[in-house]
N, C-alpha and C positions, 0 to 999 in steps of 0.2 A: 496170655492175650486172649487167644483164640476163643477159647471157652467162655471168656466173659462177652465178647462180642457176641456168639452165639446166642448165649441167655438174653442179652439185651435186644436182639433181634426180635424174642420169640416174643419177649415183654411188650415189645411194640407193636407185634401184630394182635396178640393178644386185646391189648388195651383196642385196637383197632375193629378188632370184629364184629363187637355190639352196633357200631355206626353203620355198618354194611347191611347188618342183617336188619335195619329198620326202615332202609330204602331196597326197592326192588322195581325189576322192568319185567313184564312178559310180553313175550310175543304169541301171536294166535292165530289161528283163521279154521276157515270153515270152508268147504266144499259142498257143492250142491245141483248134481248133473245128473238130466233126464233124457226120457222122451214125451213130445207132446203128440197127440193126435186132437185136430180140429177140424169140425166137420164141415165149416163152411168158411172159406175165406176168400170173400168175392166171388164166391158162387163153386169153391171146389172144396175141397180134403185136403188136409195139408198134415204129413209126417214130420217131425222136426227134432233135431238136437236143441234143448235148451237150459242157461244154467241159472239158479239162484231162485227158485220159485218160493219152496216151504222158508228158505232163510235165502237171503243175497250170499253169494258166495264171496269171501274177504279175507284179507290177511291184515294183521296189525298189531302194534306194540302202545303197552301203556303202564304207566308207571309212577309210583310217589317217592317221593323225598320226606325223610321226618325232619322237621325244622326244630324239634323242642315245644314243650308246652300246647303240648293237643294241636298243632298245625303242621301241613303237611302241603308241599308243593305237589300237583299234579298234572298228568298229560293222556293224552291218546291220539294217536294217529291210525287210521282204518282207511286200507285201498279196496275197494270193491272192483271184482274182474269177472269177465267172463269166460268160465270154464271150458266153454265149446271152442272157443277162436284164441282166447288167450288177450284178447284187448281190456283195456280199461272201463269200468261200468262207471257210472253217473257222468255220461256225457265227454269221460277222457280225463278225469280229474286224477291225479296221482292218488289223492288222499280224498276221494269224493266222499265217501261216507262219512267222517269225521277227523279233525285237525284243530285240535284245541290245549292250552297250557291253563292252570291257574292254582287257586289255593284254598286247601281245605282245611277246616276247624269242627273239631267233635263238636262243639257247644254251638255254633253260630251257623254250620252249614258250609257249601261250598260255591265258589265264584269262580267262572271259566270264561275263556275269552279265545273265538275263536269259530271256524262251523261247524255248528252242532243240531243237533235236532229241539224241534220243537216243544211247546208243553203239551197239547195235543197227542203228540206219539208217547213223551214222558211218562203221561198219567192215565189219558182215555184209552188210549188202543189198547191197551192191556185185558179190556174188555170186549173187545169184539173178537171173533175168530180168525181174521186177517193179523190182524197185534199181534195174537198169541203164540198160537199154535197152528195155524192156516195156512199163513200168507198169501203171496201174491195172486194166487185166482180165486180168493175168494174176497178179494178187495171190495168195496162199495163202489159203484161205475165210474170208471176212469178216475178210480181211486182219487174222488172230490173231496175227500176231505181230512187227505191225507194219514190217514190211519194206517197207511202201508208205507210211509217213507217216500214219496214220490219225488218231494223236495226235502232238502236240508237248508238250514237258513246259513247264510255268510256273516261274516262281520258282528257276529254276536257275542254281546254279553249274556251271560246264563246265571241265575241263583239257584240251588236246589237247598232246602231247606234239611234239616235231621229229621228225623222221626220224633213226636211227641204226644206217645201213649195211641200209636196207631196212625196219627196224622203227619203228614206230610205236603210241602206245598212248594212252589217253585215259578219261573219266569223270564221271559228273554225279550231281548232289546237288539234289534238286528238294524244295524245304521245303512244308510241307502250308499254311502260314500259317493255322494253325487251334489254338485253345486247345488241343487234342489234337494234342502235336507230331508223333506218327505215323499221324494221320488224313489219308490221300491224299498220302501222302509219296512218294518215289521213286528209286531209288538205280540207276547202270547205270556198266557198263565193257566195254572192247573193247579189242582191239588187231588189228592187219596186220601180212604179211611181204609182200616183195615180194622176188623174188628171179629175174634170167633173166625166162622169159617165167610164172611162177607168181606168182598172189597166193594168199594163206592170211589166213584172217579167222576171228573167233571174239567172240561178245558176250553180256552178259549182261543181264538187268534186274530188278527186283523193286518192285513197287508196293503199298502195301497201300491200300484203298480205293478203288480208283480210279473216276472219273466218279460220286463219292455224293456229292462237295460239288463246288460251282460256283468255288472260289477255289482250291483244290488243286490240288499238281501235274500230274494229269490230270484237267482240268477236267470237271465235268458241265453239264448244261444251268443255264441261269440265266435271270432276266428279259429279260436281253439278248443274250445269247449263248447259242447251241447247246453241243451237247455234244463233248467232245473224246476220248475213250476208245474203244476197238472193244467192249469188254465193260466194265458195270458191276457189281461184284463186290467181295467182300472181300478178294481177293490176286489179282495176277496178277504170274507170273512167267515168262521168257521166256530161253531161253539157244539157243546155236546157235552152229554151225561151216561156214565152206565154203570152197570151191577152187576159182578159175577157171585156164585154160592155153590162153597164145594163141601161135597157131605162126602167122607171114607173117599170112594173110586170116582165120583161123577161130579163134575162140574157143567153148571148153568151158567148164562147171563143174558145181560139184555141190555142193546145201547140205543142211544138217539145222538143223531148229529145236523146239525142245517146249515148247508153252506151256501154261502150267497158272493153271486161271481158277477160285478158289474160291468159290463159294456164288453162282454168278452170279444177277442180277436181270433183266439185259436185255443185248443185244446191239444198241451203237449204230450199226445199219447205215448207211453215210454216200451220199452222192450227193456229185457235185460241187458247193460250194454251200449244202448243206443237211443236216439230220440228221433221221434216223430211227429209230423203235421197233421191232424185230422181237424180242417177248418170245420167251424162250428155257425158261419154266417151266413149258412144256406136262407134264403130267405123266406119268410111267411107272406105268402101271398105280395112279395116285392118288397117288403119292408128290412127294416135292420133290427139286430139283436140287439136290446138295451141291458136285458140281464137275465142271469140263470139263477134257478134257487133247486136245490137238491135236499129232499129230508130221508135222512135213512131210518128204517126201524129192523133193527136185527134182533134175532133169537137164534141162540147157539147153543150147544152140547155137546162133552165128550167124556168119555168114560173108559178108564183103564182097565181092559179087563184083564190082564196079567201087569206083575213090573216092566215086561218087554213088548207089551200090545196094548197101542189105542184105539178107538176109532172116535170120531168127533162127524158133527155135519153143523149146517146154518142156513138162514134162511135171510133175506134181506130185502123189504120191500121198501123203495125208492119212489117215491111221488116228486116229477120235475114240473117246475114251473116256469114255462121258457115265454118271457116277454120280448115283443117286437116292436117296432113303430106304428104295426099294421095290426096288432093285436095280440093276444094270448092265448096258449094252449097248457094244456096240463097230462102231457104223457106219464105212464107209470112203468115201472121195471121191477121185475120179479126175478131173484137173484137165489140159486141154490147151489149147495157146495156141501160133497161128502171127503171123507179121508179116514185110509187108516194105514198105519206107522207102527212098524216093528223093529226094535234094535236087535242086532246081529251083537253088539257089546256094548259098553258104554259110550264110546268114540263112531259108532257107525248105525246105520240104522237106513232101512229102505220103507219106501212108502208109495201109496197107491192114490191119484186126488182124482176128483170130479168135479165140473162146474158147468151150470147150465145158467142163461140168461134170455128174457122173454121180456121185448117193449109192447106194449099194450096203451090204446086208448089215443088220444091226439096224436096228430103228426105235426110235425116243426118244418117241414120242409127243407129239413139238414139233416149232417151225417147222424145227430142224435136219434135219426126213427131206425136206424140200423143196429143190430146187438153189437157188443164189442164185451166180452168176456176178457178182463185184464190180466194181460198176458197170451193173449191172439196174439199171431200174427198179424192179422189186420182185421177192418171190418167185415160182419156177416154180410152176404148180399140181402138178406131177409131180416124180420125182426127176433129171429131165435139163432141160439150159437150154443155150442157143446165144445168142452176143450176136457180130455181125460190125458194124466199125467202119471207115469211108471217114472220113479228117479233112487237114488243112492245120495245119503249122506253122512259127510265124514268133517268132524272136529277135531283138531289138534290145539 
């Protein structure tokens, strides 16, 4: 009898094994920690230890369950953190980077529900330096176009298509969760096409009252969490397109984005794991700001010198259209970034970055007249600012 029982148990385990093999859960993470030097923070130089610049420090769980017939259940929860002090990032949210569950079909695509990236991040950002290999310091001014993930979308339904001959597309709809259905909701769409060495991508996002309510699509500050958005305003519209070309060890790219901010209340300048408010309502000859528009023109390049070592650089020209009740001005911003990265192993690398920003042209009478490299501790006291970073990054 004992032998029969053992044989039966072994048979049952063998029959169950394929079901377990078809499902998986993965624990993963990344820690990016380094030392920054900024030449001008309110008139003084500063050295500081900071976390999550080339990539945000994070840990997460993701998994799939095979439902049969080409269908599967999927989920992902991802928590950002500040390695310098151990605090949570994304305004103190436990899973501030991503938190979603959904269904995937090999033929029809994936539908997910929760806190997720928008289509600008999913499709267009990869053609920029900051959204691909450079990270935080290479963001367009104030990350006005969200290509560096300043905000995620809450209360979001996302669809992502399969790839059809190199073409894929997707979009999001984010609920306001408010009695006023349109108060802080958002919609985004995007697409990309890869053919040979070419990648072409485009995306569009439209949000109403972003960061003006704590529970909407782009969350404003609440009693428990910091703000999510790059600008608190009545309207945020982003559209853009980009292209990159890879030949052997070299990749070059160009991206254009256009961001409209209606009736801005404040710029939610963000530090890794923290949020600060930089007012943009400074008067233009006593006027009130009615809108801001940023047009970003970026060229970037990366060269893989050896399998373990690459260098990269980008230049961004940003034209700002600042409208107030008393008139309009058009300052410009020049941003330059350089980076060198060396892999010590498959999981660990060290890198050196430098970023420079110069604000020129018309004066707005607001904090926008002062340079601010994304990732700097605070505004420069002048129209120039330089940040240099040396860091180590480890993934697991």
